[in-house]
C-alpha positions in Angstrom: -8.5 -8.0 -74.5 -9.3 -10.4 -77.3 -9.0 -13.4 -74.7 -11.6 -11.6 -72.6 -14.1 -11.3 -75.2 -13.7 -14.9 -76.0 -14.3 -15.9 -72.4 -17.8 -14.4 -72.4 -20.2 -16.4 -74.5 -22.3 -14.5 -77.0 -25.6 -15.6 -75.4 -24.5 -13.9 -71.9 -22.9 -10.9 -73.5 -26.0 -9.8 -75.4 -28.6 -9.7 -72.5 -25.9 -8.1 -70.3 -25.2 -5.3 -72.9 -29.0 -4.8 -73.3 -29.4 -4.4 -69.5 -26.4 -1.8 -69.3 -27.9 0.0 -72.2 -31.4 0.1 -70.4 -29.6 1.4 -67.2 -27.8 4.0 -69.1 -31.3 5.4 -70.6 -33.2 5.0 -67.1 -35.0 8.1 -66.1 -36.4 8.9 -62.8 -40.1 8.5 -62.1 -42.3 11.3 -61.4 -44.9 11.0 -58.7 -47.3 12.8 -56.5 -45.6 13.0 -53.2 -47.4 14.2 -50.0 -46.9 14.3 -46.3 -48.9 14.8 -43.1 -48.1 15.3 -39.6 -49.6 13.2 -36.5 -49.2 14.9 -33.3 -51.0 12.9 -30.7 -51.1 13.0 -26.9 -53.0 10.4 -24.8 -56.3 10.0 -26.6 -56.1 13.2 -28.6 -54.9 14.1 -32.0 -53.9 17.3 -33.5 -56.4 18.2 -36.5 -56.9 21.2 -38.8 -60.2 22.3 -40.5 -59.5 23.4 -43.9 -60.5 27.2 -44.7 -59.9 27.3 -48.3 -59.9 25.1 -51.6 -62.0 22.0 -52.4 -61.9 20.8 -48.8 -63.0 23.9 -47.0 -64.9 23.0 -43.7 -63.4 19.6 -43.7 -61.0 18.0 -41.2 -57.8 16.3 -41.5 -54.2 16.2 -40.4 -51.7 19.1 -41.0 -50.6 18.1 -44.6 -49.1 19.2 -47.9 -46.8 18.4 -50.8 -43.0 17.9 -50.7 -41.0 20.8 -52.5 -38.2 20.0 -55.0 -34.9 19.3 -53.0 -36.8 18.7 -49.7 -36.9 15.6 -47.7 -40.4 14.3 -47.0 -39.8 14.5 -43.2 -38.8 18.0 -43.5 -41.8 18.8 -45.5 -44.0 17.4 -42.8 -42.4 19.7 -40.2 -42.7 22.7 -42.6 -46.4 22.1 -43.0 -46.9 21.7 -39.2 -45.3 25.0 -38.9 -47.2 26.7 -41.8 -50.6 25.4 -40.8 -50.4 25.3 -37.1 -47.4 27.5 -35.9 -45.9 24.6 -34.2 -42.2 23.3 -34.3 -41.3 19.8 -33.5 -39.3 16.9 -34.3 -40.1 13.8 -36.3 -40.1 10.7 -34.0 -41.2 8.0 -36.4 -43.0 6.9 -39.5 -46.7 6.6 -38.8 -48.2 5.4 -42.1 -48.0 5.1 -45.8 -50.7 5.5 -48.4 -49.9 4.4 -52.1 -52.1 4.6 -55.1 -52.2 5.6 -58.8 -53.4 8.9 -59.8 -53.6 9.9 -63.6 -51.3 6.9 -64.3 -48.5 8.1 -61.9 -47.8 6.7 -58.3 -49.2 9.0 -55.7 -47.5 8.5 -52.3 -48.6 10.0 -49.0 -46.2 9.6 -46.0 -47.4 10.2 -42.6 -44.9 11.1 -39.7 -45.3 10.9 -36.0 -44.1 14.3 -34.6 -43.3 15.4 -31.2 -43.9 19.1 -30.7 -41.5 21.2 -28.6 -43.0 22.3 -25.3 -44.6 25.7 -24.5 -46.1 26.2 -27.9 -49.7 27.2 -28.7 -51.3 26.0 -32.1 -52.5 29.0 -34.3 -54.2 28.4 -37.7 -52.6 30.2 -40.7 -54.7 31.9 -43.3 -55.6 28.6 -45.2 -56.8 26.9 -42.0 -60.2 27.9 -40.0 -59.2 26.0 -36.8 -56.5 23.9 -35.2 -57.4 21.7 -32.3 -56.7 18.6 -30.4 -59.7 16.3 -30.8 -60.5 13.3 -28.7 -60.2 10.0 -30.6 -63.8 9.2 -29.4 -65.1 12.0 -31.2 -63.5 11.5 -34.7 -66.8 10.1 -36.1 -68.5 13.4 -35.5 -66.3 15.2 -37.8 -66.5 15.9 -41.7 -63.4 14.5 -43.0 -61.2 15.4 -46.1 -61.2 11.6 -46.9 -61.8 8.1 -45.3 -58.0 7.6 -45.7 -57.3 10.7 -43.4 -59.9 9.6 -40.9 -58.5 6.2 -40.8 -54.9 7.4 -40.2 -56.1 9.7 -37.4 -58.2 6.7 -35.9 -55.4 4.2 -35.9 -52.6 6.6 -34.9 -51.4 5.1 -31.5 -48.6 6.8 -29.7 -47.8 3.7 -27.7 -46.6 2.0 -31.1 -42.9 2.7 -31.1 -40.9 3.5 -34.2 -37.3 4.4 -34.7 -35.4 6.5 -37.3 -31.8 5.7 -38.0 -29.9 8.7 -39.8 -27.3 7.4 -42.1 -26.9 10.8 -43.8 -23.3 11.3 -42.3 -22.0 8.1 -43.6 -23.8 8.2 -47.0 -22.8 11.8 -47.8 -26.5 12.6 -48.7 -29.8 12.5 -47.0 -30.4 8.9 -46.0 -32.9 7.9 -43.4 -34.3 4.6 -42.3 -37.6 4.2 -40.6 -38.4 1.1 -38.6 -41.9 0.6 -37.4 -43.0 -2.0 -34.6 -46.8 -1.9 -35.3 -49.1 -4.2 -36.8 -51.1 -4.1 -39.9 -54.9 -3.7 -39.6 -57.4 -5.0 -42.2 -60.3 -3.4 -40.6 
């Protein structure tokens, strides 16, 4: 053991020791994590009109927060079910919004979802209306935010994305989202 100590120069040992101590004391980062569901068909997209809260009367995607212990993709499916009464499956990652709110990261993940056939959208008590809106008429709506309008406007079902599920091999939820779309700067 003495020989091992002699082989590591003091100048290398000190930063390494500090790095290990830093890692031992590392804590998780809190963040605001929200999700939304994009359900689109041809030139139409599923939207909800808020019935309560600060966005009452405004349009947006089915959305909400991720619960403790819940995967964001599962939260998007849950919100679609709660707000619209629709079941579906995540078929890809649509978009990601990142910003700082109150000094913390605020991440908003939007998933493309394919709804199971034979269902009819029904609004919950928090939602006034649920409907498929023609993408040519999105400018006519009063939106929750410009970000939400941009997501709806640029959502294109022909842009393909893939999900690789490594959960079984990793022993915990582990998903890789691959997207073949481009970036718009408009």
